Residue frames relative to the residue before (quaternion, step in Angstrom):
aa qw qx qy qz dx dy dz
M 1.0000 0.0000 0.0000 0.0000 0.00 0.00 0.00
N 0.3512 -0.7598 0.5151 0.1845 3.41 -1.06 1.02
Q 0.7676 -0.4229 0.2090 0.4339 3.47 -1.24 0.18
S 0.6205 0.5640 -0.3014 0.4540 3.49 1.08 -0.88
E 0.6804 0.4597 -0.3377 0.4602 3.52 0.73 -0.90
K 0.6298 0.5167 -0.3781 0.4397 3.76 0.94 -0.89
E 0.6591 0.5082 -0.3612 0.4204 3.58 0.91 -0.87
S 0.6117 0.5671 -0.3143 0.4532 3.61 1.14 -0.78
V 0.6206 0.4985 -0.3047 0.5230 3.61 0.97 -0.89
R 0.6983 0.4809 -0.3257 0.4184 3.59 0.67 -0.96
D 0.5811 0.5982 -0.3222 0.4480 3.50 1.19 -0.89
R 0.6815 0.4973 -0.2689 0.4647 3.52 0.70 -1.39
K 0.6551 0.4862 -0.3408 0.4673 3.70 0.84 -0.94
T 0.6532 0.5107 -0.3220 0.4569 3.66 0.84 -0.78
R 0.6065 0.4897 -0.3207 0.5380 3.67 0.96 -0.97
I 0.6970 0.4858 -0.3255 0.4150 3.80 0.56 -0.66
A 0.6566 0.4819 -0.2979 0.4979 3.47 1.09 -0.79
K 0.5678 0.5515 -0.3745 0.4828 3.65 1.06 -0.58
L 0.6932 0.4983 -0.2841 0.4364 3.56 0.70 -1.18
E 0.6285 0.5335 -0.3456 0.4483 3.62 0.98 -0.80
L 0.6360 0.5282 -0.3265 0.4581 3.48 0.95 -1.03
Q 0.6903 0.4703 -0.3144 0.4511 3.69 0.80 -0.98
L 0.6281 0.5666 -0.3405 0.4104 3.50 1.07 -0.75
A 0.6080 0.5765 -0.2717 0.4735 3.48 1.27 -0.97
A 0.6779 0.4630 -0.3067 0.4817 3.51 0.85 -1.03
L 0.6569 0.4775 -0.3621 0.4575 3.72 0.81 -0.78
R 0.6218 0.5289 -0.3703 0.4433 3.67 0.94 -0.54
S 0.6660 0.5336 -0.2898 0.4333 3.49 1.00 -1.04
A 0.6726 0.4881 -0.2768 0.4825 3.53 1.09 -0.92
E 0.5960 0.5401 -0.3434 0.4849 3.61 1.14 -0.44
S 0.6916 0.4722 -0.2735 0.4731 3.40 0.91 -0.91
K 0.6577 0.4821 -0.3343 0.4725 3.65 1.06 -0.63
A 0.5688 0.6044 -0.3230 0.4548 3.62 1.21 -0.65
E 0.7158 0.4737 -0.2419 0.4524 3.38 0.95 -1.09
R 0.6081 0.5011 -0.3366 0.5156 3.69 1.16 -0.70
K 0.6416 0.5012 -0.3511 0.4624 3.60 0.93 -0.54
R 0.6339 0.5093 -0.3193 0.4867 3.50 0.89 -0.88
D 0.6514 0.5239 -0.2919 0.4647 3.71 0.84 -0.94
T 0.7029 0.4467 -0.3109 0.4581 3.57 0.86 -0.77
R 0.5989 0.5494 -0.3307 0.4796 3.57 1.16 -0.62
E 0.6314 0.5165 -0.3616 0.4514 3.54 0.95 -0.83
K 0.6707 0.5364 -0.2933 0.4200 3.59 0.90 -1.10
I 0.6390 0.5409 -0.3125 0.4488 3.48 1.09 -0.86
I 0.6563 0.5314 -0.2479 0.4748 3.61 1.07 -1.02
I 0.7326 0.3842 -0.2675 0.4941 3.58 0.90 -0.73
G 0.5832 0.5476 -0.3623 0.4783 3.53 1.09 -0.41
G 0.6802 0.4929 -0.2749 0.4678 3.55 0.81 -0.85
T 0.5677 0.5928 -0.3101 0.4798 3.54 1.18 -0.69
V 0.7150 0.4795 -0.2201 0.4586 3.36 0.69 -1.44
K 0.6762 0.5034 -0.3159 0.4353 3.59 0.95 -0.93
A 0.6526 0.5275 -0.2984 0.4547 3.49 1.05 -0.91
V 0.6846 0.4462 -0.3028 0.4905 3.63 0.97 -0.74
A 0.6216 0.5228 -0.3430 0.4718 3.65 1.04 -0.62
A 0.6128 0.5507 -0.3921 0.4092 3.57 0.93 -0.39
T 0.7949 0.3286 -0.1489 0.4878 3.44 1.11 -0.54
D 0.6650 0.4367 -0.2290 0.5610 3.45 1.50 -0.14
P 0.2446 -0.8020 0.5082 0.1967 3.75 -0.05 1.07
Q 0.6060 0.5588 -0.3591 0.4377 3.68 1.01 -0.59
L 0.6659 0.4340 -0.2784 0.5392 3.67 0.92 -0.92
R 0.6134 0.5253 -0.3974 0.4358 3.75 0.86 -0.65
R 0.6725 0.4752 -0.3256 0.4646 3.67 0.86 -0.92
L 0.6332 0.5200 -0.3391 0.4623 3.58 0.85 -0.80
L 0.6980 0.4886 -0.2970 0.4311 3.50 0.77 -0.95
I 0.5822 0.5508 -0.3227 0.5036 3.58 1.10 -0.86
K 0.6593 0.5022 -0.3252 0.4554 3.66 0.78 -1.06
Y 0.6992 0.4944 -0.2687 0.4410 3.59 0.71 -0.93
L 0.6488 0.4774 -0.3172 0.5005 3.55 1.01 -0.89
D 0.6972 0.4908 -0.3290 0.4061 3.65 0.75 -0.74
E 0.6854 0.4769 -0.2810 0.4731 3.48 1.30 -0.67
R 0.8148 0.4027 -0.1354 0.3945 3.47 0.89 -0.78
V 0.6699 0.4193 -0.2959 0.5366 3.41 1.32 -0.46
T 0.0551 -0.8586 0.5074 -0.0473 3.46 -0.22 1.28
R 0.6143 0.5656 -0.3806 0.3974 3.67 1.03 -0.34
P 0.4736 -0.7176 0.3978 0.3203 3.51 -0.60 1.00
N 0.6354 0.4888 -0.3895 0.4535 3.65 0.94 -0.46
D 0.6498 0.4903 -0.3376 0.4726 3.59 0.93 -0.61
R 0.5763 0.5308 -0.3786 0.4927 3.75 1.01 -0.75
K 0.6787 0.5187 -0.3440 0.3898 3.67 0.71 -0.87
V 0.6285 0.5421 -0.3272 0.4518 3.54 1.05 -0.73
I 0.7834 0.3240 -0.1451 0.5101 3.60 1.10 -0.89
E 0.2812 0.8212 -0.4705 0.1588 3.54 1.24 0.29
T 0.6088 0.5355 -0.3768 0.4479 3.57 0.95 -0.53
W 0.6830 0.4684 -0.2854 0.4824 3.76 1.21 -0.39
L 0.6508 0.5138 -0.3390 0.4445 3.55 1.25 -0.34
P 0.5408 -0.6301 0.4531 0.3243 3.49 -1.18 0.65
T 0.3529 -0.7012 0.5603 0.2644 3.66 -1.04 0.83
T 0.7754 0.0692 -0.1148 0.6171 3.68 1.33 -0.47
S 0.6878 -0.4990 0.3468 0.3969 3.47 -1.32 0.13
T 0.5701 0.6289 -0.3276 0.4150 3.62 1.38 -0.44
Q 0.5204 0.6504 -0.3487 0.4296 3.56 1.41 -0.28
L 0.6822 0.4770 -0.2911 0.4716 3.52 1.16 -0.77
S 0.5670 0.6505 -0.4007 0.3080 3.55 0.99 -0.24
């Protein structure tokens, strides 16, 4: 392989490496955008459910029940403590 061919191979390898970096950056940006969309979806759904639960006693009881059963981490329960029953009679 002559010098010109070696340089051509090296140039191609450099180009491939640059393209791989660009692809990784695009994948990262896509992942970040999806997480952002997912967070926004959760906020919208959560806000809607909270608003309806404020005026619908049946939904409120169901929501309290689910929150009490499914939110188990102490830090998370602290954030939603106003929604959690202090006694089992609150679920009735």
